[in-house]
N, C-alpha and C positions, 0 to 999 in steps of 0.2 A: 172552569172545570172544578167540580167538587172533589174534595179530598176527605177521607175518613180515617179515624183512629179511635182507639179505645182508651179509657181512663179508668183505673181502679180507685173508687172512692171508699175510704175507710169508715163506712157507716151505712145507715139505711137510705133507701131512696128518698124518704121524706126529709131526712137530714141533708141530703144532697141538694134538694130543691131550696131549702131555707138558706143554706150556705152559698150556693151559686147565685141565688136571687140577690142576697145582700152584697156579695162581692162585686157582681156586675153592676148593680145600681149605684154602689158607692163610687165606681169609676165612671159614672154617667151613662152607662149602657142600659139596654132594655132586656129583660128576661121575662119570658112568658112560658108557662108550662106547669106540669104537675109531676107526680111520682112515676109517670109512665113515659112522657115525651114532652117536647117543647122546642122553643127557638130562642135565640139570643142575638144581640147585635152590640157592637162596641165601636166607637170612633177612635181612631189613632191619629197621630200627626201626619201620617202618609196615606190614610184612607180607612175605609170601614172594613170591619170583620163581621161577617154574619154567618150564622150556622144553626144547625138543629141538633138535638140530642134525643136519645132513646135509651131508656133503662133496659138493660139486658137481664132477663130472669136469671137469678142466681140463688144458690142455697148456702153460700158461705157467709162470712162476717163482713165481707166487702161487697160493694155494689159496683157492677161494671156498667160504665156509661159509654155508649156508642155515639161519637161526635162526628158530624159531617159539616165541614166548612164549605159554605156555598158561595161566599164572596170574601176576597182578601186583597190587600195591596199587591200588585204584580211583583214588586221588588222583594217581598218578604217570603222566605221559603216556608213551606208547610211545617217543617221541623221547629221553626221558631214560633209559629202560631200554636203548635201543640204544646210547646214548653210553657208559653204564657197562659194559654187556656187551662192547662193542668193546674196552675197556681190558683185560678179562680174557682175551679171545681174541687 
C-alpha cells in the first residue's frame, strides 16, 4: 500500500533535484527525474524502498515535495521512512 507525505526543501526545485540525485546515488540508489517529478529507489539491509516525488507549485522560498512511497520493508514504519527520506531530500 502506498503512503504519501510532504517535505519542505529550503531551495528551488532545480536545487532539490541536484541534491536528491547526489544523496541517493551516493548511497547506491537510483534517482530519475527533473524539476517537476520523478522516482527513486534505495536498497536497505532489510529490503528496498521505492517511491515517486512531485514538485508542488509554490510561491515561497521553499519548495514543497510530495513524496509517495510505493514499496518499503514491511517491518519499517512509514514514519521512519519519512525521517530518512527527508535527510536525502
